NUSE-904716 format. One record per residue: residue in three letters; x, y, z of N, C-alpha, C in turn. Coordinates in steps of 0.1 Angstrom, whole numbers, plus 5000, padded with zeros to 4 digits. Layout:
REM NUSE-904716
{atom ALA; {X; Y; Z}; {X; Y; Z}; {X; Y; Z}}
...
This chain:
REM NUSE-904716
{atom MET; {6659; 1395; 1267}; {6650; 1387; 1258}; {6637; 1394; 1256}}
{atom ASP; {6632; 1397; 1245}; {6620; 1403; 1242}; {6609; 1393; 1240}}
{atom THR; {6603; 1388; 1250}; {6593; 1378; 1248}; {6580; 1383; 1240}}
{atom SER; {6578; 1396; 1241}; {6567; 1401; 1233}; {6569; 1399; 1219}}
{atom ALA; {6581; 1401; 1214}; {6585; 1399; 1200}; {6582; 1385; 1196}}
{atom THR; {6587; 1376; 1204}; {6585; 1362; 1201}; {6570; 1358; 1200}}
{atom ILE; {6562; 1363; 1209}; {6548; 1360; 1209}; {6541; 1366; 1197}}
{atom ALA; {6546; 1378; 1193}; {6541; 1385; 1181}; {6544; 1377; 1169}}
{atom VAL; {6555; 1370; 1169}; {6558; 1361; 1157}; {6549; 1349; 1157}}
{atom PHE; {6547; 1344; 1169}; {6538; 1332; 1169}; {6524; 1336; 1164}}
{atom ALA; {6519; 1348; 1167}; {6506; 1353; 1163}; {6507; 1354; 1148}}
{atom LYS; {6517; 1359; 1142}; {6519; 1361; 1127}; {6518; 1347; 1121}}
{atom MET; {6525; 1338; 1126}; {6526; 1325; 1120}; {6512; 1317; 1121}}
{atom LEU; {6505; 1320; 1132}; {6491; 1315; 1134}; {6482; 1320; 1122}}
{atom ARG; {6483; 1333; 1119}; {6476; 1339; 1108}; {6480; 1333; 1096}}
{atom ASN; {6493; 1331; 1093}; {6498; 1325; 1080}; {6492; 1311; 1079}}
{atom MET; {6492; 1303; 1091}; {6488; 1290; 1090}; {6473; 1289; 1086}}
{atom ASP; {6465; 1299; 1091}; {6451; 1300; 1087}; {6449; 1303; 1072}}
{atom ARG; {6458; 1312; 1067}; {6458; 1314; 1053}; {6461; 1302; 1044}}
{atom TRP; {6471; 1294; 1048}; {6474; 1282; 1041}; {6462; 1273; 1041}}
{atom ILE; {6455; 1271; 1052}; {6444; 1263; 1051}; {6433; 1268; 1043}}
{atom GLU; {6431; 1281; 1043}; {6421; 1288; 1033}; {6425; 1285; 1020}}
{atom THR; {6438; 1286; 1016}; {6443; 1283; 1003}; {6440; 1268; 0999}}
{atom ALA; {6442; 1260; 1009}; {6440; 1245; 1006}; {6425; 1243; 1004}}
{atom VAL; {6416; 1249; 1010}; {6401; 1248; 1008}; {6398; 1253; 0993}}
{atom GLU; {6404; 1264; 0989}; {6402; 1269; 0976}; {6408; 1259; 0966}}
{atom HIS; {6420; 1253; 0969}; {6426; 1244; 0959}; {6417; 1231; 0957}}
{atom ALA; {6412; 1226; 0968}; {6403; 1214; 0967}; {6390; 1217; 0959}}
{atom LYS; {6384; 1228; 0962}; {6372; 1233; 0954}; {6376; 1233; 0939}}
{atom LYS; {6386; 1240; 0936}; {6391; 1241; 0922}; {6393; 1228; 0916}}
{atom LYS; {6399; 1218; 0923}; {6402; 1205; 0917}; {6390; 1196; 0919}}
{atom GLY; {6379; 1199; 0926}; {6367; 1192; 0927}; {6367; 1181; 0937}}
{atom PHE; {6374; 1182; 0947}; {6374; 1172; 0959}; {6371; 1179; 0972}}
{atom ASP; {6366; 1171; 0981}; {6363; 1175; 0995}; {6376; 1180; 1002}}
{atom PRO; {6376; 1193; 1006}; {6387; 1198; 1014}; {6390; 1191; 1027}}
{atom GLU; {6380; 1184; 1032}; {6381; 1177; 1045}; {6391; 1166; 1045}}
{atom VAL; {6395; 1162; 1032}; {6405; 1151; 1032}; {6419; 1156; 1037}}
{atom TYR; {6420; 1169; 1037}; {6433; 1175; 1043}; {6434; 1173; 1058}}
{atom ALA; {6423; 1173; 1064}; {6422; 1172; 1079}; {6430; 1160; 1084}}
{atom VAL; {6428; 1149; 1078}; {6434; 1137; 1082}; {6448; 1133; 1074}}
{atom ALA; {6452; 1142; 1066}; {6464; 1140; 1058}; {6476; 1140; 1068}}
{atom ARG; {6486; 1132; 1065}; {6498; 1133; 1072}; {6510; 1129; 1063}}
{atom LEU; {6522; 1133; 1067}; {6534; 1130; 1059}; {6539; 1116; 1060}}
{atom ALA; {6537; 1109; 1071}; {6542; 1095; 1074}; {6532; 1089; 1083}}
{atom PRO; {6530; 1076; 1083}; {6521; 1068; 1091}; {6523; 1071; 1106}}
{atom ASP; {6535; 1074; 1110}; {6538; 1075; 1125}; {6539; 1090; 1129}}
{atom GLN; {6534; 1100; 1120}; {6534; 1113; 1124}; {6518; 1118; 1126}}
{atom TYR; {6517; 1129; 1133}; {6504; 1135; 1134}; {6498; 1139; 1121}}
{atom ASP; {6484; 1138; 1121}; {6478; 1144; 1108}; {6476; 1159; 1110}}
{atom LEU; {6470; 1165; 1100}; {6469; 1179; 1100}; {6462; 1185; 1112}}
{atom ILE; {6451; 1177; 1115}; {6443; 1182; 1127}; {6453; 1184; 1140}}
{atom ARG; {6460; 1173; 1142}; {6469; 1173; 1155}; {6481; 1183; 1153}}
{atom GLN; {6485; 1185; 1141}; {6496; 1195; 1139}; {6491; 1209; 1143}}
{atom VAL; {6479; 1212; 1138}; {6474; 1225; 1141}; {6471; 1227; 1155}}
{atom GLN; {6465; 1217; 1162}; {6463; 1218; 1176}; {6475; 1220; 1183}}
{atom ALA; {6486; 1212; 1180}; {6499; 1213; 1187}; {6505; 1227; 1185}}
{atom ALA; {6505; 1233; 1173}; {6510; 1245; 1171}; {6503; 1256; 1179}}
{atom CYS; {6490; 1255; 1179}; {6482; 1265; 1187}; {6485; 1263; 1202}}
{atom ASP; {6486; 1251; 1206}; {6489; 1249; 1221}; {6503; 1255; 1225}}
{atom GLN; {6513; 1253; 1216}; {6527; 1259; 1220}; {6526; 1274; 1221}}
{atom ALA; {6519; 1280; 1212}; {6517; 1295; 1213}; {6510; 1299; 1225}}
{atom LYS; {6499; 1293; 1228}; {6492; 1297; 1240}; {6498; 1294; 1253}}
{atom TYR; {6505; 1282; 1254}; {6512; 1279; 1265}; {6523; 1289; 1268}}
{atom ALA; {6531; 1293; 1258}; {6542; 1302; 1259}; {6535; 1316; 1265}}
{atom ALA; {6525; 1320; 1259}; {6519; 1333; 1263}; {6514; 1332; 1278}}
{atom ALA; {6509; 1321; 1281}; {6503; 1320; 1294}; {6514; 1318; 1304}}
{atom TYR; {6524; 1310; 1302}; {6534; 1307; 1312}; {6543; 1321; 1314}}
{atom LEU; {6546; 1327; 1303}; {6555; 1339; 1304}; {6548; 1351; 1310}}
{atom SER; {6535; 1351; 1310}; {6527; 1361; 1317}; {6523; 1357; 1331}}
{atom GLN; {6528; 1345; 1334}; {6524; 1339; 1348}; {6509; 1337; 1350}}
{atom GLN; {6502; 1333; 1339}; {6488; 1330; 1340}; {6486; 1315; 1337}}
{atom PRO; {6475; 1309; 1342}; {6473; 1296; 1338}; {6468; 1296; 1323}}
{atom PRO; {6472; 1285; 1316}; {6468; 1285; 1301}; {6453; 1281; 1300}}
{atom PRO; {6447; 1287; 1290}; {6433; 1284; 1288}; {6432; 1269; 1283}}
{atom SER; {6421; 1263; 1286}; {6418; 1249; 1282}; {6412; 1249; 1268}}
{atom HIS; {6418; 1242; 1259}; {6411; 1240; 1245}; {6412; 1225; 1243}}
{atom PRO; {6401; 1218; 1246}; {6400; 1203; 1243}; {6402; 1200; 1228}}
{atom ASP; {6410; 1190; 1225}; {6413; 1186; 1211}; {6402; 1179; 1205}}
{atom THR; {6391; 1187; 1202}; {6379; 1181; 1196}; {6377; 1183; 1181}}
{atom GLU; {6386; 1191; 1176}; {6384; 1196; 1162}; {6384; 1183; 1153}}
{atom ARG; {6375; 1183; 1143}; {6375; 1172; 1133}; {6374; 1177; 1119}}
{atom THR; {6371; 1190; 1117}; {6368; 1195; 1104}; {6378; 1207; 1101}}
{atom ILE; {6379; 1211; 1089}; {6388; 1222; 1085}; {6381; 1234; 1092}}
{atom GLU; {6369; 1236; 1092}; {6362; 1248; 1098}; {6366; 1249; 1113}}
{atom GLU; {6365; 1238; 1120}; {6368; 1237; 1134}; {6383; 1239; 1136}}
{atom LEU; {6392; 1235; 1128}; {6406; 1238; 1129}; {6409; 1253; 1128}}
{atom ARG; {6402; 1260; 1118}; {6404; 1274; 1116}; {6398; 1282; 1128}}
{atom ALA; {6388; 1277; 1134}; {6382; 1283; 1147}; {6393; 1281; 1158}}
{atom ARG; {6399; 1270; 1158}; {6409; 1267; 1169}; {6421; 1278; 1167}}
{atom ILE; {6426; 1280; 1154}; {6436; 1289; 1152}; {6431; 1303; 1157}}
{atom GLN; {6419; 1307; 1154}; {6414; 1320; 1158}; {6414; 1322; 1173}}
{atom THR; {6409; 1310; 1180}; {6409; 1311; 1194}; {6423; 1313; 1200}}
{atom ALA; {6433; 1305; 1195}; {6446; 1307; 1200}; {6452; 1321; 1197}}
{atom LEU; {6449; 1325; 1185}; {6453; 1339; 1181}; {6448; 1350; 1190}}
{atom ARG; {6435; 1349; 1193}; {6428; 1359; 1201}; {6436; 1360; 1215}}
{atom TYR; {6439; 1347; 1220}; {6445; 1346; 1233}; {6460; 1352; 1232}}
{atom VAL; {6468; 1347; 1223}; {6482; 1352; 1223}; {6483; 1368; 1220}}
{atom GLU; {6473; 1372; 1213}; {6473; 1387; 1211}; {6471; 1395; 1223}}
{atom THR; {6466; 1389; 1234}; {6464; 1396; 1246}; {6476; 1395; 1255}}
{atom PHE; {6487; 1389; 1250}; {6499; 1387; 1259}; {6505; 1400; 1265}}
{atom GLU; {6507; 1399; 1277}; {6514; 1409; 1284}; {6525; 1403; 1293}}
{atom PRO; {6537; 1405; 1291}; {6548; 1398; 1299}; {6546; 1401; 1314}}
{atom ALA; {6551; 1392; 1322}; {6551; 1394; 1336}; {6559; 1407; 1340}}
{atom SER; {6553; 1416; 1346}; {6558; 1430; 1348}; {6570; 1430; 1358}}
{atom ASP; {6570; 1421; 1368}; {6580; 1421; 1378}; {6591; 1412; 1377}}
{atom LYS; {6592; 1404; 1366}; {6602; 1394; 1364}; {6606; 1394; 1350}}
{atom THR; {6619; 1389; 1348}; {6624; 1387; 1335}; {6621; 1372; 1332}}
{atom PRO; {6621; 1368; 1319}; {6618; 1354; 1316}; {6626; 1345; 1324}}
{atom ALA; {6639; 1348; 1326}; {6649; 1339; 1333}; {6645; 1337; 1348}}
{atom ASP; {6637; 1346; 1354}; {6632; 1346; 1367}; {6620; 1338; 1369}}
{atom ILE; {6613; 1335; 1358}; {6600; 1327; 1359}; {6602; 1312; 1359}}
{atom ARG; {6596; 1306; 1369}; {6597; 1291; 1369}; {6586; 1285; 1361}}
{atom ILE; {6589; 1277; 1351}; {6578; 1271; 1343}; {6578; 1256; 1346}}
{atom SER; {6567; 1251; 1350}; {6566; 1237; 1353}; {6553; 1231; 1349}}
{atom PRO; {6551; 1228; 1336}; {6539; 1221; 1331}; {6538; 1207; 1337}}
{atom ALA; {6527; 1202; 1337}; {6524; 1189; 1343}; {6533; 1178; 1338}}
{atom TRP; {6536; 1178; 1325}; {6544; 1168; 1319}; {6559; 1168; 1324}}
{atom MET; {6563; 1179; 1332}; {6577; 1179; 1338}; {6577; 1172; 1352}}
{atom GLN; {6566; 1168; 1356}; {6564; 1160; 1368}; {6571; 1166; 1380}}
{atom GLY; {6567; 1179; 1383}; {6573; 1186; 1394}; {6586; 1193; 1392}}
{atom LYS; {6593; 1190; 1381}; {6605; 1198; 1378}; {6601; 1211; 1371}}
{atom TRP; {6611; 1220; 1369}; {6608; 1232; 1363}; {6620; 1236; 1354}}
{atom VAL; {6618; 1246; 1346}; {6628; 1253; 1338}; {6626; 1268; 1338}}
{atom PRO; {6636; 1276; 1337}; {6635; 1291; 1336}; {6627; 1294; 1323}}
{atom GLY; {6620; 1305; 1324}; {6611; 1309; 1313}; {6619; 1311; 1300}}
{atom ASP; {6631; 1316; 1301}; {6639; 1318; 1288}; {6644; 1304; 1283}}
{atom VAL; {6646; 1295; 1291}; {6649; 1281; 1286}; {6637; 1274; 1280}}
{atom TYR; {6626; 1276; 1287}; {6613; 1271; 1282}; {6610; 1276; 1268}}
{atom LEU; {6611; 1290; 1266}; {6609; 1296; 1253}; {6618; 1292; 1242}}
{atom ASN; {6632; 1293; 1245}; {6641; 1290; 1235}; {6643; 1276; 1232}}
{atom GLU; {6643; 1267; 1242}; {6646; 1253; 1240}; {6634; 1244; 1238}}
{atom ILE; {6623; 1248; 1243}; {6611; 1240; 1242}; {6601; 1245; 1233}}
{atom THR; {6595; 1257; 1235}; {6585; 1263; 1228}; {6588; 1266; 1214}}
{atom ILE; {6598; 1275; 1211}; {6601; 1279; 1197}; {6603; 1267; 1188}}
{atom PRO; {6612; 1257; 1193}; {6614; 1246; 1184}; {6601; 1237; 1181}}
{atom ASN; {6593; 1235; 1192}; {6581; 1227; 1190}; {6570; 1235; 1182}}
{atom PHE; {6569; 1248; 1184}; {6559; 1256; 1176}; {6563; 1255; 1162}}
{atom TYR; {6576; 1257; 1157}; {6579; 1257; 1143}; {6579; 1243; 1138}}
{atom PHE; {6582; 1233; 1146}; {6581; 1219; 1141}; {6567; 1216; 1137}}
{atom HIS; {6557; 1220; 1145}; {6543; 1217; 1141}; {6538; 1226; 1130}}
{atom VAL; {6541; 1239; 1130}; {6538; 1248; 1119}; {6544; 1243; 1106}}
{atom CYS; {6556; 1239; 1106}; {6563; 1234; 1093}; {6555; 1222; 1089}}
{atom HIS; {6551; 1213; 1098}; {6544; 1201; 1093}; {6530; 1205; 1087}}
{atom VAL; {6524; 1214; 1093}; {6511; 1218; 1086}; {6514; 1223; 1072}}
{atom TYR; {6524; 1232; 1070}; {6528; 1236; 1057}; {6532; 1225; 1048}}
{atom ALA; {6540; 1215; 1053}; {6545; 1204; 1045}; {6534; 1195; 1041}}
{atom ILE; {6525; 1193; 1050}; {6513; 1184; 1046}; {6505; 1190; 1035}}
{atom LEU; {6503; 1202; 1036}; {6495; 1209; 1026}; {6502; 1209; 1012}}
{atom ARG; {6515; 1212; 1012}; {6523; 1212; 1000}; {6524; 1198; 0994}}
{atom HIS; {6526; 1188; 1003}; {6526; 1174; 0998}; {6514; 1170; 0992}}
{atom ASN; {6503; 1176; 0995}; {6490; 1173; 0989}; {6486; 1182; 0978}}
{atom GLY; {6496; 1189; 0972}; {6493; 1197; 0960}; {6489; 1212; 0962}}
{atom VAL; {6487; 1216; 0975}; {6484; 1230; 0977}; {6496; 1239; 0972}}
{atom GLU; {6491; 1249; 0964}; {6502; 1258; 0958}; {6506; 1269; 0969}}
{atom LEU; {6516; 1266; 0977}; {6521; 1275; 0987}; {6536; 1277; 0984}}
{atom GLY; {6541; 1288; 0986}; {6556; 1291; 0984}; {6562; 1297; 0997}}
{atom LYS; {6574; 1300; 0996}; {6581; 1306; 1008}; {6575; 1318; 1013}}
{atom MET; {6570; 1327; 1004}; {6563; 1339; 1009}; {6551; 1337; 1016}}
{atom ASP; {6544; 1326; 1012}; {6532; 1322; 1020}; {6536; 1317; 1034}}
{atom PHE; {6548; 1311; 1035}; {6552; 1307; 1048}; {6557; 1320; 1056}}
{atom ILE; {6564; 1329; 1050}; {6569; 1340; 1057}; {6558; 1350; 1061}}
{atom GLY; {6549; 1351; 1051}; {6538; 1360; 1053}; {6541; 1375; 1049}}
{atom GLY; {6532; 1383; 1052}; {6535; 1398; 1048}; {6547; 1404; 1055}}
{atom LEU; {6553; 1413; 1048}; {6564; 1420; 1054}; {6561; 1435; 1055}}
{atom GLU; {6566; 1442; 1064}; {6565; 1456; 1066}; {6576; 1464; 1058}}
{atom MET; {6573; 1466; 1045}; {6582; 1472; 1036}; {6582; 1487; 1038}}
{atom ARG; {6593; 1493; 1038}; {6593; 1508; 1039}; {6602; 1514; 1028}}
{atom ASP; {6599; 1527; 1025}; {6606; 1534; 1015}; {6618; 1540; 1022}}
């Protein structure tokens, strides 16, 4: 398993998510309303708002990078309330995941991952990545995209996918 490739995709999606929010701000300005309304927008009353979706996506990426490199994850308190603060949170997470170096002496399957919420239990790193982190990361990223689309921001599939390395 190439954990570096997965973390690199997380970084790409964090950059994409930042661009979607930038597009949302431009959309709001063009339509004449305060872009901060997006920050508390949600798809359903019992789902997280945009703020919490962004925080959760960033957390999934940083926890994966930390745990798979056998480092303690950095602490990023969930204090963001504005679009500008959300974009700063994305940049902070992005800077961190871009420093990812896999544990040199172990494969992901050899790494025991035991976040506090597991209450002393653990899972191998490959299970953590494939069965917890990747699904959770994309769950929250997709909700960020869906909240913005639901609120009229003109985004399409290529905005979600982001740039491609095209070759001749």
